[in-house]
C-alpha positions in Angstrom: 13.9 -13.5 -6.0 16.5 -14.7 -8.9 19.8 -12.6 -9.1 21.6 -12.9 -12.7 25.2 -11.3 -12.8 26.6 -10.6 -16.4 29.5 -8.4 -17.7 28.3 -4.9 -18.4 28.3 -5.0 -21.9 25.9 -6.0 -24.6 26.9 -9.2 -25.7 26.4 -10.2 -22.3 23.2 -9.0 -22.1 22.1 -10.4 -25.4 23.3 -14.2 -24.0 21.2 -13.6 -21.0 18.3 -12.7 -23.1 18.4 -15.4 -25.5 18.6 -17.9 -22.5 15.4 -16.3 -20.9 13.9 -16.8 -23.9 14.9 -20.3 -24.5 13.5 -21.0 -21.1 10.6 -19.5 -21.7 9.8 -21.8 -24.5 11.2 -24.8 -23.0 8.9 -24.5 -19.6 6.0 -21.9 -20.5 6.9 -19.6 -17.8 7.6 -16.2 -19.1 9.8 -13.6 -17.1 7.9 -10.1 -15.9 9.5 -7.0 -17.3 7.6 -4.7 -14.8 8.7 -6.6 -11.8 12.4 -6.6 -13.1 15.2 -4.1 -11.7 18.2 -3.7 -13.9 21.0 -2.8 -11.7 24.4 -1.0 -13.2 27.9 -0.7 -11.6 30.8 1.4 -13.6 29.4 1.2 -16.9 30.2 3.9 -18.9 27.0 5.8 -20.3 27.1 5.1 -24.0 27.0 1.0 -23.3 24.5 1.3 -20.5 22.0 3.5 -22.9 22.7 0.5 -25.6 21.7 -2.3 -23.0 18.6 -0.4 -21.9 17.8 0.1 -25.4 18.1 -3.3 -26.2 16.0 -4.2 -23.4 13.3 -2.4 -24.9 13.4 0.9 -22.5 12.4 4.0 -24.8 15.9 6.2 -25.4 14.8 9.5 -26.3 16.2 13.2 -26.3 13.1 15.4 -25.6 10.5 14.7 -22.8 8.1 12.0 -23.6 4.6 12.5 -24.8 1.4 11.0 -24.7 2.0 8.8 -27.9 5.2 7.6 -27.0 3.7 6.1 -23.8 0.1 4.8 -25.6 1.4 1.3 -25.4 1.2 0.9 -21.8 -2.5 2.2 -21.7 -3.0 -0.8 -24.6 -1.5 -3.1 -22.2 -3.6 -2.1 -19.2 -6.6 -2.3 -21.6 -6.3 -5.7 -22.8 -5.5 -7.4 -19.2 -8.7 -5.6 -18.4 -10.6 -7.3 -21.4 -9.3 -10.6 -20.4 -10.6 -10.4 -16.6 -14.1 -8.6 -17.6 -15.6 -11.7 -18.7 -14.8 -13.5 -15.8 -17.1 -13.6 -12.2 -15.0 -11.4 -10.2 -15.8 -10.0 -6.8 -15.3 -6.5 -5.4 -12.2 -7.5 -4.1 -11.0 -9.7 -6.6 -11.0 -6.4 -8.7 -9.8 -4.2 -6.6 -6.8 -7.1 -6.0 -6.2 -6.7 -9.8 -6.1 -3.5 -10.1 -3.5 -2.8 -7.5 -1.2 -5.3 -7.8 -1.3 -6.1 -11.5 -2.4 -2.7 -13.6 -0.9 -0.2 -10.6 2.2 -1.8 -11.3 2.4 -2.0 -15.2 4.1 1.4 -16.0 6.9 0.6 -13.3 9.4 -0.7 -15.5 9.1 2.5 -17.6 8.5 5.6 -14.9 12.0 3.8 -13.0 13.9 5.3 -15.9 11.4 7.8 -17.6 9.4 10.6 -16.5 5.7 8.8 -17.5 3.4 12.0 -18.7 0.2 13.0 -16.4 -2.0 12.0 -19.0 -1.1 8.2 -19.2 -1.5 7.8 -15.7 -4.7 9.3 -16.1 -5.8 7.3 -19.0 -4.6 4.3 -16.8 -6.7 5.2 -13.7 -9.7 5.5 -15.9 -9.3 2.2 -16.7 -9.2 1.0 -13.4 -12.3 3.2 -12.1 -14.2 1.3 -15.0 -12.9 -1.9 -13.9 -13.7 -1.5 -10.4 -16.9 -0.4 -10.2 -18.4 -1.1 -13.5 -16.4 -4.2 -14.5 -15.6 -2.5 -17.9 -16.3 0.9 -19.1 -16.7 3.5 -16.5 -20.3 5.0 -16.2 -21.3 8.1 -14.1 -22.4 7.5 -10.8 -21.6 4.2 -10.4 -18.4 4.9 -8.2 -19.5 4.6 -4.4 -16.9 6.1 -3.4 -14.6 9.3 -4.6 -11.5 8.3 -6.6 -8.9 10.4 -4.2 -10.1 8.6 -1.3 -9.4 5.0 -3.2 -6.0 6.4 -4.0 -5.3 7.0 -0.3 -6.7 3.9 0.9 -3.9 2.3 -1.0 -0.7 4.4 0.0 -2.1 6.1 3.4 0.2 3.7 5.6 4.2 3.8 5.5 4.4 0.8 8.0 6.0 -2.2 6.1 3.6 -5.6 6.1 6.9 -7.7 6.2 9.7 -5.8 8.5 8.2 -3.4 10.7 7.0 -4.1 14.2 2.6 -3.6 13.0 1.5 -6.5 15.4 2.7 -9.3 17.8 3.7 -11.6 15.5 6.3 -8.9 13.6 8.2 -9.3 11.1 5.8 -11.5 9.2 9.0 -12.2 6.5 10.0 -14.9 9.3 6.6 -16.9 8.0 6.6 -15.8 4.1 9.2 -15.9 2.0 9.8 -14.0 -0.9 8.6 -16.5 -3.7 4.9 -16.6 -1.2 4.9 -12.9 -1.4 5.0 -12.5 -5.1 3.5 -15.6 -6.4 0.3 -14.0 -5.4 0.9 -10.5 -6.7 2.2 -8.6 -4.1 6.1 -7.3 -3.4 8.5 -6.7 -1.1 7.4 -3.1 -0.6 3.7 -4.1 0.3 2.7 -1.9 3.1 -0.1 -2.6 5.9 -3.1 -1.0 4.1 -2.8 -2.4 1.1 -3.9 -5.7 2.8 -7.1 -3.8 4.3 -10.1 -3.5 2.5 -13.3 -2.1 4.4 -11.9 -3.1 7.7 -10.7 -6.6 7.3 -7.7 -8.7 6.4 -7.4 -9.9 2.6 -4.7 -12.6 3.0 -4.3 -15.1 0.2 -5.8 -18.5 1.3 -2.2 -19.9 0.3 -0.7 -17.5 2.8 -3.1 -18.6 6.0 -2.2 -22.2 5.0 1.2 -21.7 5.3 1.4 -19.1 8.5 -2.0 -19.6 10.7 -1.1 -16.9 12.9 -2.0 -14.4 10.0 -5.7 -15.3 11.1 -5.0 -14.0 14.9 -3.9 -10.2 13.6 -6.1 -7.5 14.8 -7.0 -5.7 12.2 -5.3 -2.2 12.4 -7.4 1.0 12.1 -6.7 3.0 9.1 -7.4 6.9 9.4 -6.6 8.4 5.9 -6.2 11.8 7.3 -3.3 10.9 9.9 -0.3 9.5 9.6 1.2 6.1 11.1 1.4 6.3 15.5 3.5 4.0 17.3 1.4 2.0 19.7 
């Protein structure tokens, strides 16, 4: 992770953003806005609003409507269009949906209330890509969407910090950089790495931490809360 500390004013924000733009042009590496967070301390409100506006966060006095957030749906659609022509397995599509598309609106949602219609549109795109590798077609889905969503969120146990197995905590073996490089984050739960009763460890992790291959797969039951064993 990279922490950048600056003065709480708009000019300092411009300096940082200009520097990041120069870094992007020089290295070809692009900072990920959806995976970035801004923290404020003792910054007066009108300056904070000016900084957020400069960073591209929508600022309006009324509640957001679907038309205000359509750009999020377009971004998700563009991502899927880039992926649909590649030979991806179901597990590959599942991973991309969970780690990329599902988190695209997080940056906006951290400061704004996203309309339900936008979330529905994004879920519709995910459904189509997951089951049909493109536009969603009726009778193609093998599992109801509400159960898919439960499978992603049902376990509250942290994969990295909680005592979820004999090798815990797993953060001892993998750095934050190892985790984010594979599209996951520090809030990843145990259920996020289990698919159809099997672990879906990225290969780079199993090479670095051979213990991962020896961990018993937990039995995830959607209708029950986590239990200590």
